N, C-alpha and C positions, 0 to 999 in steps of 0.2 A: 549462373546466375543471369537472369538477362539482364541488356544494357538498359539505358534510359531510353525508351520508345515513345513517340509523338503519334495519335491518329490522327494523321492531315486532315480528313474528313470531317472531323470534331473541331480540332485546335482553332482558337479565333485567332491567333498570335497577338494576345494581349499582353504576355509578359508575366501574369501573375506568380506563375510558377518560379521563376527567377528572381522575383521580387522576394519571395517570401522562404525562400530556401535560406536554411539557419547559416551553411557554411560557404553560401555562393558558388555553386559548381556549374549550373546552370547557366548555359549562354541563350539571351534572347534579347532581341531587341522589339519594340511594339512593330506589329506588321512584318516581322517573322518568324518562321518554324524555330522554336526552342530545341538546342541541343545540349548534349552534353560529351565529352571526350573521354576517351578510355580509361586517360590516367585519371581523370576526375570521378569517373563512375567508382573507383577503386576504394574512395575515401565517403564515398555518400554513407551516410549513418542510417538509412532506410526510415526518416522517422514519417514519412508519408505527408509532410506540409504540401508539395507541388500538388499532389492529388488528393488533399484535402479542399483545398483552395480553388482548385481549376472548375470554373463554373459547369465546363463542357464534359468535365469526365475524360479528358483527351489524352493525359499522359499517364506514364507505368514508371516508379521511380527503380532501379535497379532491386531485383529481386521482388519486385511486386508486380499485381496486375491490375489494371484499373477496372477490369469486370468483376474483381472482388471487393472494389469499392461497396460500403451501404449507405443510401442517401441519408442524411440526416431528416429526421421527423420534425420539424420547425414547430409543427401545428401542437406537439407535443410536450415543449419548452414552458417551463413555470414561469410566472412573473415573477419580475424582483422581490416582491413583498412576499410569494410564496416560499423562495427559497430562502430569504431573512426569516422568513418563521421556521422552517426546517433547523436553521442553525441556533434560533434561539430556544427551541423545544428540546433540542439533543442533552441530555442528560448522561453522567458515567453511570453506568447500571452496574451494580454490586449484588443486587437481589433477585434470582432468576426464578422462574416456575420450574418445576418438575415435568420437562420436556423441553425434550431435542428438535432442534431447529431442523427441519428434514435435509437431507442432502441437496437435492434438485434445487431448494431454494439457498442454501448456502453456494453452491458451485453457482448460481446465477449472479448471486451478490458478488463473489470474488472474481468471476468473469467481466462484471462492471469494472470493479477496483483496479484490475489489470492494467487500464487504460490510463491510470496515474503515470503523469510523465517520470522520465527518469535521466539523468545525466548523460549527454551523449547519445539519448535514446538506449543505452545498452540494453534495456530488458532482461537483467540479469536476476531479478527478484524470483523466488517459488515460494511455495505456500506449504506449512505441514499444519492440519487440521487433525485436532485431537475430537474425536466425536462421540466420545461420551463422557459422562461426570465420573465414571471409575478411571480414568486415562487421564482428566485434569487433576483427579485427586490424586493419584498418582507421582506425576510431574510435581505437585505442590509437597507432597511427602518427600520426594528428592532433594528441591529447594531447601526445604527444612533440613534434609541431613548434612547437605553443604553447609547451610549456616553453621550447622553444631561444631562443623571441623574447623571454619574459617578462622576465629580467634586465632589456632594454632598457625593455620597456612600462612593466613594473612590479617596481621592484627589491626591493620589500618583499616582497610577495607570493612573489614568487622565492624568496626567503629562506626564507621561513616554509615554502613546500611543496617544500624541497631540489630545487628542479627543475634544478640541473644535476646533481647526483648521480643524479636518474632519468633524464636523457638518456644519462649514461655506462651505469647499469644497461642501458637499452635496447641501445644502442652494443654493449655485449659479450653481447647477443643474449638476453637474459631479459626477458621480456615482465613487468613487476611492475605494468602498467598495467592489462590485462583477466587475465593470467596464463593466456591461450590458453583462455579459456572458449570453448564452443560457439556459446552465445548470451548474450544480456544484454538486462534488461527496463530502459527509462529510464520513471520515474515525474514526468510533468508535469503541472503545475497552472499556471493563472495567477498573475503576482506579486502575493503578498499577504501580509498578516499570517501567518494562520493555515498556510499551504501548508506551509513544512516539516515542520509537527507532523502534517499531513494525511497528505505523502508518507510522513514516517518508520514510523507507524504502519500505514501500507498495507505498506512494503516489509516491516516484520515479520510482517504478517500472511502475504505470498506465502512468507516463508521459511520459516514452520514448515508452512504448508500443502506448500509442496515437498518439506520434509522428510518430511511424513506420504507421500508419492506417491515417497519415495527419489529425490527430485531434488534436487542440493547447490546450495549458494548461500554468495556470499559479497559483502559489501557493497561497491560500487565506489566507494572514497572518491575516489581520484583523479580520474576520469572526472567525478563530480560536483563536483569540486572544478572541477575546469577547464571544465565547462560554465555553470558559474555566474558565471564572468568575463563581463565586459561585452564585452572585447575578444576573445574566443573566437570571431569570427565564424564559420569555416571549421566549428568544430566546432557553432555553432546550425544554419549551412545544412544539414550532414549529417544532425543530428537533424530536421531540418524543423520548427522552432521558430518560433512567431510573436514578432513585438516583444513580445507581451503575457505571453509564457510563460516559463519556467524548470524545467529538470530539478532537482529537490529530492532525488531519491535513484534509485540506480543498483544493479542484483543481477546479479552475475555468476551463470550458470548452468547446467546440465550433468548428467550422471552422474557420480558423484563414482568416481573410481580406486580411490581406496582407504575403507575405513572404521573406524572409530575402535573399538576395544574397552573403553577404560577413562573413566573420570571424572575428570579432574585435580582436584584441590582449589584453590578459588578464595579471595580474601578474606574474611574473616568480616563475617558481616551486621552493616550500621552501620545503625543505626535509634535513632531519638527516639524515643520514648514520651509525647506532651503529653496 
């Protein structure tokens, strides 16, 4: 791993890299070149803040290279009003066209969603994507099979999940588990304290980026719930999970069959100013 390096021909000696470092391991004073000791370099989390904020692209964090930096295209930044409208117009999509999202578009969406922040910049999330309605239906059926067994295995969880009611709905011919979605994205992480938050943030990023590409999403709560149960062995095997992993978020995905035209009201803002 390369150490923290500075291109002295570009560096402006402004100390910005040190000011934005979240763990304060860059030594820099205004008017001097920044540096980082070998000891401090070992605890660098690789977040790239120093590289992102350096106006001269003069520094390289340990394990990273300034020449790999991509300049931000500020001319493409939407207005605040446009971002607000993107959020206002997003709706959970539960009716999909009988058409799969092309893999290249899914890859583009996921490639942007991977820039969602993670605790300590761990970047330990991985994605499992079911690419066909047949596979999402198979997963939904496995969830229902698990729910059929749940009252005997874990009666309390079965009651909390309304398992018996969901099984009856499924047997009546209605897929309330995956909503007949053409595709499904599972967010997988090593089991740990920060994993649920990391996955939830990534799922929110995915949903908004997908919406910008006219791809609808809906959080797969029942799938997430089932995959999180320690006794759901068939589901774990289907998703290809390792013993140390868990699915912490699920997004149903596909082209929406219908489009919203209005923004219904929500509860009033509840905020405490301290």
